[in-house]
C-alpha positions in Angstrom: -38.4 41.9 -40.3 -36.5 40.9 -37.2 -33.2 42.6 -36.3 -30.4 41.1 -34.3 -27.2 42.6 -33.1 -24.1 40.5 -32.5 -21.3 41.3 -30.2 -17.9 41.0 -31.8 -14.5 40.5 -30.1 -16.0 40.6 -26.6 -17.2 38.4 -23.7 -18.3 38.8 -20.1 -19.9 41.8 -18.5 -20.2 45.2 -20.2 -17.7 47.4 -18.4 -17.8 51.2 -18.4 -15.3 53.0 -20.7 -14.8 49.8 -22.7 -15.1 50.0 -26.5 -17.5 47.3 -27.6 -18.1 46.3 -31.3 -21.4 45.1 -32.6 -22.9 44.1 -36.0 -26.5 44.2 -37.0 -28.2 41.4 -39.0 -31.6 41.6 -40.7 -33.2 38.2 -41.1 -33.4 37.1 -44.8 -32.6 40.6 -46.1 -29.7 42.5 -47.7 -29.0 45.7 -45.8 -28.8 49.0 -47.8 -28.2 51.5 -45.0 -27.8 51.6 -41.2 -28.1 54.4 -38.6 -26.7 53.8 -35.1 -27.4 55.8 -31.9 -27.1 55.4 -28.1 -28.5 57.2 -25.1 -25.1 57.6 -23.6 -21.5 56.8 -24.4 -19.7 57.4 -27.7 -20.8 55.8 -31.0 -18.6 55.3 -34.0 -20.4 53.6 -36.9 -19.3 52.0 -40.1 -22.3 50.6 -42.1 -23.5 47.4 -40.4 -20.9 47.6 -37.6 -20.6 50.0 -34.7 -18.0 50.7 -32.0 -19.7 51.9 -28.8 -17.6 53.2 -25.9 -19.7 52.3 -22.9 -21.0 55.0 -20.6 -21.0 55.1 -16.7 -22.5 52.2 -14.8 -26.3 51.7 -15.2 -28.7 50.8 -17.9 -27.7 52.0 -21.4 -29.5 51.7 -24.7 -28.0 51.1 -28.2 -30.5 51.8 -31.1 -30.3 50.9 -34.8 -32.4 51.8 -37.8 -32.1 49.6 -40.9 -33.2 50.0 -44.5 -32.9 46.9 -46.8 -32.4 46.6 -50.5 -36.0 45.6 -50.9 -37.2 48.9 -49.3 -38.1 47.5 -45.9 -37.2 49.4 -42.7 -36.9 48.3 -39.2 -35.8 49.8 -35.8 -34.5 48.1 -32.7 -33.4 49.3 -29.3 -31.2 47.0 -27.1 -30.7 47.5 -23.4 -27.4 46.7 -21.6 -26.4 46.6 -18.0 -23.1 48.5 -17.7 -21.0 47.8 -14.7 -18.1 49.7 -13.0 -14.6 49.0 -14.1 -12.8 46.9 -11.4 -9.8 48.4 -9.7 -6.5 46.7 -9.7 -5.7 44.7 -6.5 -3.8 46.6 -3.9 -0.1 46.2 -3.3 2.5 47.8 -1.0 4.7 50.4 -2.7 7.4 50.1 0.0 7.7 46.7 1.5 10.5 47.6 4.0 10.1 47.3 7.8 9.3 50.9 8.5 5.9 52.6 8.9 5.2 54.5 5.7 2.5 56.4 3.9 0.5 58.5 6.5 0.6 61.0 3.7 1.2 60.3 0.0 0.7 62.1 -3.3 0.2 60.3 -6.7 0.6 61.7 -10.2 0.8 60.2 -13.7 2.7 61.6 -16.6 1.5 61.5 -20.2 3.1 58.1 -20.8 1.2 56.5 -18.0 4.2 56.2 -15.6 3.2 56.6 -12.0 5.0 58.9 -9.5 4.4 58.9 -5.8 5.9 60.7 -2.9 5.3 59.5 0.6 6.4 59.9 4.2 8.5 57.4 6.1 6.8 57.9 9.4 9.4 55.9 11.4 12.2 58.3 10.6 10.2 61.4 9.4 11.9 61.2 5.9 10.5 61.8 2.4 10.6 59.1 -0.3 9.8 58.9 -4.0 8.5 55.9 -5.9 8.1 55.4 -9.7 5.8 52.7 -11.3 6.4 51.3 -14.8 3.1 49.6 -15.0 4.4 46.5 -13.3 6.7 47.2 -10.3 7.8 50.1 -8.0 11.2 51.5 -7.5 11.8 53.7 -4.4 14.3 56.4 -3.6 15.1 58.7 -0.6 14.5 62.4 -1.3 15.3 63.9 2.1 15.6 63.0 5.7 17.9 62.8 8.7 21.6 62.6 7.4 25.2 63.0 8.4 27.0 66.1 7.2 24.7 66.4 4.2 22.1 68.9 5.3 19.4 66.2 5.6 16.6 67.1 8.1 13.2 65.9 9.1 10.3 66.3 6.7 6.7 67.1 7.7 4.5 68.0 4.7 5.0 67.6 1.0 3.4 67.9 -2.4 4.3 66.5 -5.8 4.0 68.0 -9.3 5.2 66.2 -12.5 6.1 67.6 -15.9 3.5 65.7 -18.0 5.9 65.4 -21.0 9.3 64.7 -19.5 8.1 62.9 -16.4 10.4 65.0 -14.2 9.2 65.1 -10.6 9.2 68.4 -8.6 8.6 68.3 -4.9 7.8 71.1 -2.4 8.0 70.2 1.3 8.3 71.6 4.8 11.4 70.6 6.7 13.3 71.3 9.9 15.2 69.9 12.9 14.1 69.4 16.4 10.6 68.5 17.5 8.5 68.5 14.4 5.4 69.5 16.4 6.9 72.6 17.8 10.0 73.6 15.8 9.7 76.0 12.9 9.6 74.5 9.5 11.1 76.0 6.3 10.3 75.5 2.6 12.3 72.9 0.7 12.3 71.8 -2.9 13.7 68.8 -4.7 13.8 67.5 -8.2 15.4 64.6 -10.0 18.2 65.4 -12.4 20.0 62.7 -14.3 18.9 60.1 -11.8 20.0 62.1 -8.7 17.8 64.1 -6.3 18.8 67.7 -6.1 17.6 69.5 -2.9 17.3 73.3 -2.6 16.4 75.8 0.1 13.6 78.0 -1.1 12.8 80.6 1.6 13.8 81.2 5.2 10.2 82.0 6.3 8.4 79.7 8.7 5.9 77.6 6.7 2.8 75.6 7.8 0.9 75.3 4.5 2.5 74.6 1.1 1.6 73.8 -2.5 3.6 73.5 -5.8 2.5 73.9 -9.4 4.2 74.0 -12.8 3.6 76.9 -15.1 2.8 75.7 -18.6 3.3 79.1 -20.1 6.9 79.2 -18.9 8.2 75.7 -19.8 6.8 74.1 -16.7 8.7 76.4 -14.3 8.1 75.4 -10.6 6.2 77.8 -8.4 5.6 77.2 -4.7 2.8 79.0 -2.8 3.1 78.9 1.0 1.9 80.6 4.2 2.4 80.4 8.0 -0.4 80.0 10.5 -4.1 80.5 10.0 -3.9 84.2 9.2 -0.3 84.7 8.1 0.8 86.3 4.8 0.8 84.2 1.6 4.1 84.2 -0.4 5.0 82.9 -3.8 8.4 81.5 -4.7 9.4 81.1 -8.4 12.4 79.0 -9.4 14.3 81.2 -11.9 17.3 78.9 -12.2 18.9 75.9 -10.5 19.1 76.7 -6.8 17.8 80.2 -7.4 14.4 81.3 -6.1 12.5 84.6 -6.2 10.0 85.0 -3.3 7.4 87.8 -3.1 4.5 88.3 -0.7 1.0 88.3 -2.3 -1.5 91.1 -1.7 -4.3 88.9 -0.2 -4.4 90.4 3.3 -4.3 88.4 6.5 -5.2 85.1 4.7 -3.7 81.6 4.8 -3.2 79.2 2.0 -5.9 76.5 2.1 -5.8 74.6 -1.3 -3.7 73.1 -3.9 -2.4 75.6 -6.4 -3.2 75.2 -10.1 -2.1 77.0 -13.3 -4.4 77.4 -16.3 -3.1 77.1 -19.8 -2.4 80.9 -20.0 -0.1 80.9 -16.9 -2.7 82.4 -14.5 -2.2 80.8 -11.0 -5.3 79.8 -9.0 -5.4 79.0 -5.3 -7.8 79.4 -2.4 -7.2 81.2 0.9 -9.1 81.6 4.1 -9.3 84.3 6.8 -10.4 83.6 10.4 -13.0 86.0 11.6 -15.1 85.8 14.8 -15.0 82.1 15.1 -15.5 81.4 11.4 -13.3 81.2 8.3 -14.0 83.0 5.1 -12.7 81.5 1.9 -11.7 83.2 -1.3 -10.4 82.2 -4.7 -7.3 84.1 -5.6 -6.2 84.4 -9.2 -2.7 85.7 -10.0 -2.5 87.1 -13.6 0.9 88.6 -14.1 1.6 90.6 -11.0 -2.1 91.4 -10.2 -4.1 89.3 -7.7 -7.9 89.0 -8.3 -10.3 87.6 -5.7 -13.7 85.9 -5.7 -15.5 85.2 -2.4 -16.4 81.6 -1.6 -18.1 80.0 1.5 -17.9 81.0 5.1 -18.0 78.2 7.7 -16.8 77.1 11.1 -14.2 74.8 9.6 -11.2 75.7 7.4 -10.1 72.4 5.9 -7.6 72.0 3.1 -9.1 71.9 -0.4 -8.0 69.5 -3.1 -8.4 71.2 -6.5 -8.8 70.0 -10.1 -9.6 71.5 -13.5 -12.9 70.5 -15.2 -13.8 71.6 -18.7 -14.5 75.2 -19.8 -12.6 77.0 -16.9 -14.4 75.0 -14.2 -12.3 74.8 -11.1 -13.4 72.1 -8.7 -12.4 72.3 -5.0 -13.1 69.5 -2.5 -12.9 69.9 1.3 -10.5 67.5 2.8 -12.9 66.8 5.7 -16.5 67.9 6.5 -18.9 68.2 9.4 -21.6 65.6 9.3 -24.2 66.4 6.7 -22.3 69.3 5.2 -24.0 70.4 2.0 -21.2 72.5 0.5 -18.4 69.9 0.5 -17.4 70.6 -3.2 -17.2 73.9 -5.0 -17.7 74.1 -8.8 -16.3 77.5 -9.7 -16.6 78.8 -13.3 -13.6 81.2 -13.3 -14.3 84.5 -14.9 -12.0 87.3 -16.2 -11.6 89.2 -13.9 -12.0 86.7 -11.1 -14.8 88.8 -9.6 -16.9 87.8 -12.6 -16.7 84.1 -11.5 -19.8 82.1 -10.5 -20.0 79.0 -8.3 -22.2 76.1 -7.3 -21.8 73.9 -4.2 -22.8 70.3 -3.8 -22.8 67.5 -1.3 -20.3 64.6 -1.6 -21.2 62.2 1.3 -22.9 62.5 4.7 -19.5 62.4 6.4 -15.9 61.7 5.7 -12.5 62.3 7.4 -10.1 62.9 4.6 -10.3 63.2 0.8 -8.7 63.9 -2.5 -10.0 64.9 -6.0 -9.2 64.5 -9.7 -11.1 64.8 -12.9 -11.3 62.6 -16.0 -13.6 61.0 -18.4 -16.0 63.9 -18.1 -16.6 63.5 -14.4 -15.0 64.1 -11.0 -13.3 61.2 -9.2 -12.8 61.3 -5.4 -11.0 59.2 -2.8 -12.9 59.4 0.6 -11.6 58.0 3.9 -14.2 57.7 6.7 -12.4 56.4 9.8 -10.7 53.2 8.6 -12.8 52.8 5.4 -11.7 54.0 2.0 -14.1 54.5 -1.0 -13.6 55.7 -4.5 -16.5 58.0 -5.6 -17.7 59.3 -9.0 -20.9 60.4 -10.6 -23.4 58.5 -12.7 -25.2 59.7 -15.8 -27.7 61.7 -13.6 -25.0 63.3 -11.5 -25.5 61.2 -8.4 -22.5 60.0 -6.5 -21.6 56.3 -6.6 -19.1 54.7 -4.3 -16.8 51.7 -4.7 -15.4 50.4 -1.4 -11.7 49.8 -1.5 -11.3 48.2 2.0 -9.7 49.3 5.2 -7.0 52.0 5.6 -5.1 53.6 8.5 -7.2 56.1 10.5 -5.6 59.5 10.5 -4.0 59.1 7.0 -4.9 61.0 3.8 -5.3 59.2 0.5 -4.4 60.6 -3.0 -6.1 59.8 -6.3 -5.1 60.3 -9.9 -6.2 59.0 -13.3 -3.8 57.2 -15.6 -4.1 59.0 -18.9 -3.2 56.0 -21.1 -6.2 53.9 -20.0 -8.5 56.2 -18.0 -8.3 54.1 -14.9 -8.2 55.9 -11.5 -5.6 54.8 -9.0 -5.2 55.6 -5.3 -2.3 55.7 -2.9 -3.0 55.3 0.9 -1.8 53.8 4.1 -2.8 50.2 5.0 -1.4 48.1 7.8 1.4 50.7 8.3 2.5 50.6 4.6 2.1 53.0 1.7 -0.2 51.1 -0.7 -1.2 51.5 -4.3 -4.5 50.4 -5.9 
């Protein structure tokens, strides 16, 4: 008895993460029962029909076992070549005449709306852009101004309330030469269509991150430090234009990663401490008022680390840049309670790259890697090996940002190309 499966409601290549529908036909026989299975992806069966959400790129197999009304049985396995999902074509977010986007940060809210902050490098100002799925709208957050307290902006980071879509921005700001003048901590949020700016702390700041506490109604918290071995401080927004800053008991360490809350309200971030020509990194976990630590790698470099949550308390941390051939570019930390009970594994990412960002979705990490003027999007296949999709040329010296749109599972990147902040 011959079996045939027919593709329904589809045409063209088989693309990862796509839900494909099939129907099995047994030649000359009435079907009594059917069992479907696949070696990867997600199968949802309904008698003679099946919906198969395709796995990561590579060869995938869909199998079916049939019993007919006459008592005959047959099995069949069908091979498919699954290809990577194509990225959208690139487009400039800000088409004005200025140079923009040497740094940018992209986040999506739960509705799929895109949020980006980026630098205007011509005027050292900070801008925000929102994407409705079709077009971008841009707004000035802070920058040089007349009698309004506006100043120059150096570094920034974005957090977005996933439900309301409210953007929260932490940034370093100051006047005078941005390479030598002291910078302070600033905060901005969008209230009723207007950007509200607040001074957070008078301390000099060189490293900064912002996170929203899900256990306290998405309350903004900013973690910051000064210099390579300065003290780390935490500022909590207790009300509009009101901040409470406290030093954290982490010794002579400097902040060196994005800060992330878990669902319980425990704050996680990584610090490093220079020591005899090397830097020693540690995971810090703030539970209530107590700081718990877990030692990580020691190396000659102390790059910034992009962080993202994986499943089951796995905290991933990706080095922004690496030495050629570095074998511990990404940390996979299983966070324990207390933090000293954590475990870790380290892995390679690529032989070399100059700047990077990290997110997690669809059961795998997704990274944006800049190597000189080349940009690639990386993720893992079914065996855990990295695969790379080239996105084209970008500006040397810039840093990309990557996020996954939750409504369709597609990763998007912001970066600088031809002097313009760009989205793809």
